Phi, psi and omega in degrees: 000160176299326178298318176297318176302319183291316176305309181296324178292321177294317181294326177287318179298321181300338178292337183236351178243122173273157175055045175292129182245351181176165173224164170230126181280115182272315171203168184227131177225174180210145173263134183242133172227134182054034174084008180230143180288125182248348177204135179256141175228146179218130175262128186231154168251130183254135177255138182206153180267127178262120180274132176217136179283135177265138173294000000 
């Protein structure tokens, strides 16, 4: 499902991006073979807080 695709994308991004605070789903697509959906895809934008020390 698209929901699963979104969850997987966030989980994968969280491996390399700290402090994720939200997402925006930009679009959703699917691959179809023989009249059936075989793969769900979701493009997302990720919001996160970047920590930076101030002098």
